C-alpha positions as CSV (number, residue, x, y, z in Angstrom):
1,X,-48.3,166.6,100.2
2,X,-49.7,164.4,98.1
3,X,-52.7,165.3,97.6
4,X,-55.8,162.7,96.1
5,X,-59.1,163.3,95.4
6,X,-62.8,162.1,95.5
7,X,-65.7,163.1,93.2
8,X,-68.9,161.8,94.5
9,X,-71.2,161.4,91.7
10,X,-73.1,158.1,92.4
11,X,-76.8,159.9,93.3
12,X,-79.7,159.4,91.8
13,X,-80.7,163.3,91.9
14,X,-84.8,162.4,92.4
15,X,-84.9,166.2,93.1
16,X,-83.8,167.6,89.9
17,X,-87.3,165.9,88.7
18,X,-85.7,164.3,85.3
19,X,-85.2,160.5,84.1
20,X,-81.5,162.0,83.4
21,X,-79.4,162.1,86.6
22,X,-78.4,165.3,87.3
23,X,-74.7,165.1,87.0
24,X,-74.7,164.1,83.2
25,X,-77.1,166.5,82.3
26,X,-76.3,168.7,79.4
27,X,-75.0,171.8,80.5
28,X,-73.9,174.3,77.7
29,X,-73.3,171.3,75.7
30,X,-71.2,169.2,78.1
31,X,-72.2,167.5,81.1
32,X,-72.4,168.5,84.6
33,X,-70.0,166.4,85.6
34,X,-67.2,167.3,83.1
35,X,-67.8,170.7,84.6
36,X,-66.3,169.9,87.6
37,X,-63.7,167.9,86.4
38,X,-62.3,170.3,84.2
39,X,-61.8,172.7,87.5
40,X,-59.4,169.5,88.9
41,X,-57.8,169.2,84.8
42,X,-56.8,172.8,85.2
43,X,-55.1,171.3,88.6
44,X,-53.6,168.5,87.4
45,X,-49.7,169.2,88.7
46,X,-51.0,169.1,92.2
47,X,-53.1,166.1,92.4
48,X,-51.5,163.0,92.3
49,X,-54.8,160.6,92.3
50,X,-58.3,161.9,91.3
51,X,-61.3,159.0,92.2
52,X,-64.4,159.8,90.3
53,X,-67.3,157.7,92.1
54,X,-70.6,157.2,89.5
55,X,-73.1,154.2,90.1
56,X,-71.9,150.9,88.6
57,X,-73.9,151.2,85.5
58,X,-72.4,155.0,84.8
59,X,-68.9,153.7,84.6
60,X,-68.1,152.9,81.0
61,X,-70.3,156.2,80.1
62,X,-67.7,158.2,82.6
63,X,-64.8,157.2,81.3
64,X,-65.7,157.3,77.6
65,X,-67.5,160.5,77.3
66,X,-66.3,162.3,80.3
67,X,-63.0,161.7,81.6
68,X,-61.3,161.1,78.0
69,X,-62.6,164.5,77.6
70,X,-60.3,166.0,80.2
71,X,-57.0,167.5,79.5
72,X,-54.8,165.4,82.1
73,X,-51.3,164.1,81.9
74,X,-52.3,160.8,82.2
75,X,-55.6,159.2,82.6
76,X,-53.9,156.2,84.6
77,X,-54.1,159.3,87.4
78,X,-58.0,159.1,86.7
79,X,-59.8,156.4,88.3
80,X,-63.6,156.2,87.5
81,X,-64.9,153.8,90.5
82,X,-68.3,152.6,91.6
83,X,-69.9,154.3,94.6
84,X,-72.2,153.1,97.1
85,X,-75.7,153.8,98.3
86,X,-75.1,156.7,100.5
87,X,-73.0,159.8,99.5
88,X,-71.1,158.4,103.0
89,X,-70.8,155.2,101.7
90,X,-69.5,156.4,98.4
91,X,-66.7,158.6,100.0
92,X,-65.5,156.1,102.3
93,X,-65.4,153.7,98.8
94,X,-62.7,156.5,97.7
95,X,-61.0,157.2,100.5
96,X,-59.8,153.2,100.1
97,X,-59.5,153.5,96.8
98,X,-56.4,155.8,97.1
99,X,-52.7,154.9,96.8
100,X,-51.3,154.5,100.4
101,X,-48.8,157.6,100.5
102,X,-51.2,160.3,99.8
103,X,-51.5,161.8,102.7
104,X,-54.4,164.8,102.0
105,X,-57.4,164.6,99.9
106,X,-60.3,167.1,98.4
107,X,-63.8,166.2,98.7
108,X,-66.0,168.2,96.2
109,X,-69.2,167.5,95.0
110,X,-69.9,166.4,91.4
111,X,-72.5,168.7,90.4
112,X,-71.1,171.7,91.8
113,X,-69.6,172.7,88.7
114,X,-68.5,175.9,89.4
115,X,-65.4,175.6,92.1
116,X,-63.3,178.2,91.5
117,X,-59.3,178.0,91.8
118,X,-59.4,180.3,94.4
119,X,-61.7,178.6,96.5
120,X,-59.9,175.5,95.4
121,X,-56.5,177.0,96.6
122,X,-58.4,179.1,99.7
123,X,-59.3,175.5,100.7
124,X,-56.1,173.4,101.0
125,X,-53.8,176.2,101.4
126,X,-55.6,175.9,105.3
127,X,-54.8,172.2,105.7
128,X,-51.5,173.0,106.5
129,X,-52.9,174.3,110.1
130,X,-55.7,172.7,110.4
131,X,-57.1,168.3,110.2
132,X,-60.4,169.4,108.2
133,X,-60.6,172.6,106.1
134,X,-64.4,173.4,104.4
135,X,-65.9,176.1,102.6
136,X,-69.1,177.9,103.5
137,X,-70.8,181.0,102.7
138,X,-72.9,183.5,105.5
139,X,-76.8,182.8,105.8
140,X,-78.6,185.5,105.0
141,X,-81.9,184.7,105.7
142,X,-83.3,184.3,109.5
143,X,-83.0,180.7,110.7
144,X,-85.4,179.2,113.3
145,X,-85.9,176.3,114.9
146,X,-88.5,174.6,115.2
147,X,-90.3,171.5,116.9
148,X,-91.9,168.2,115.7
149,X,-95.3,170.7,115.9
150,X,-94.0,173.2,113.6
151,X,-93.6,175.3,116.4
152,X,-90.6,178.0,117.4
153,X,-88.5,176.7,119.8
154,X,-85.7,179.5,119.2
155,X,-84.4,181.9,116.4
156,X,-80.5,180.9,116.2
157,X,-78.1,184.2,115.4
158,X,-77.2,184.7,111.9
159,X,-73.9,186.1,112.0
160,X,-72.6,182.5,113.7
161,X,-74.4,180.3,110.9
162,X,-72.8,178.9,107.4
163,X,-74.3,177.6,104.0
164,X,-72.1,174.2,104.1
165,X,-70.3,174.1,100.2
166,X,-67.6,171.6,99.1
167,X,-64.5,171.3,98.7
168,X,-63.7,170.1,101.6
169,X,-60.2,169.2,102.0
170,X,-58.8,166.8,105.1
171,X,-55.7,165.0,106.6
172,X,-56.1,161.3,105.4
173,X,-55.9,159.2,108.2
174,X,-58.5,162.2,110.4
175,X,-61.0,161.2,107.7
176,X,-60.7,157.3,107.6
177,X,-60.7,157.6,111.2
178,X,-64.2,159.5,111.0
179,X,-65.4,157.4,108.6
180,X,-64.4,154.2,110.5
181,X,-65.2,155.3,114.1
182,X,-68.5,156.8,113.4
183,X,-71.4,154.6,113.2
184,X,-72.6,153.9,110.1
185,X,-76.0,154.5,111.1
186,X,-75.1,158.2,112.0
187,X,-76.4,160.4,109.7
188,X,-73.9,162.9,108.3
189,X,-74.6,165.0,105.2
190,X,-70.9,165.9,104.9
191,X,-67.6,164.8,106.0
192,X,-67.0,167.6,107.7
193,X,-69.5,166.6,109.9
194,X,-67.9,163.0,110.9
195,X,-64.5,165.0,111.5
196,X,-66.6,167.6,113.8
197,X,-67.9,163.9,115.7
198,X,-64.3,162.9,116.4
199,X,-63.5,165.9,118.4
200,X,-61.2,167.5,115.5
201,X,-61.1,171.0,114.8
202,X,-63.0,171.6,111.1
203,X,-61.7,175.8,109.9
204,X,-64.7,177.1,108.1
205,X,-62.9,179.3,104.8
206,X,-65.2,181.8,103.0
207,X,-66.7,180.1,100.4
208,X,-68.4,181.3,97.3
209,X,-72.5,182.2,95.9
210,X,-71.0,180.5,92.2
211,X,-70.4,177.3,94.0
212,X,-74.0,176.4,94.2
213,X,-74.8,172.5,94.0
214,X,-77.5,171.7,90.8
215,X,-80.3,169.7,93.1
216,X,-83.7,171.0,92.0
217,X,-85.2,172.6,88.9
218,X,-84.6,176.1,89.8
219,X,-80.5,175.3,90.3
220,X,-80.3,174.0,86.5
221,X,-82.2,177.2,85.6
222,X,-79.3,179.0,87.4
223,X,-76.5,177.5,86.2
224,X,-77.9,177.9,82.4
225,X,-77.8,181.7,83.5
226,X,-75.0,182.2,84.8
227,X,-73.0,180.3,81.8
228,X,-75.0,183.3,79.6
229,X,-74.3,185.8,82.1
230,X,-70.5,184.5,81.8
231,X,-70.1,184.5,77.6
């Protein structure tokens, strides 16, 4: 297996309600994105290429201040590239930039800094049996489907529901086919959704509560509390 990694980190993070993009916010004296990339640096022997996808104006900062700090055997294996206007476009660009001999790819959000080695291994090891794999955790709350008036249409069985996380792993051929065949107008918040639309199987493996995404100020508070408790 020749493995590539795509880290989408080109978003503005407007829900964080800060001028600074959330992937560059300081977290324990390091940008959030640096924490995320450090996990993959520990896996560097398994990775043929890692594409960090950021906005055009952030490329130099990411190369000079973040990638340069990574403990990587050679930074030639790490590319900092310009992402797109949407997450889907960003991943598609990252996929197109992978070397031709890479046959498997992991996609992981740049704003999920607490990915564990165990979860990464769990997702990747399942890829030998399925074309797509995603991490996810059980839903704790009761989930109700409502209509446009706010009236309940259905109460869903939470035993069969999962909150999806990244990492998500794919055979490159399958993910490329999904991005090519599914109309760009289709709103997909994750890449596994595109693969589902092809009719391909997507395996769900157990995610981790600690693997949360930094989206709002509350998430940032939770992240700092988590690091403090680890110390």
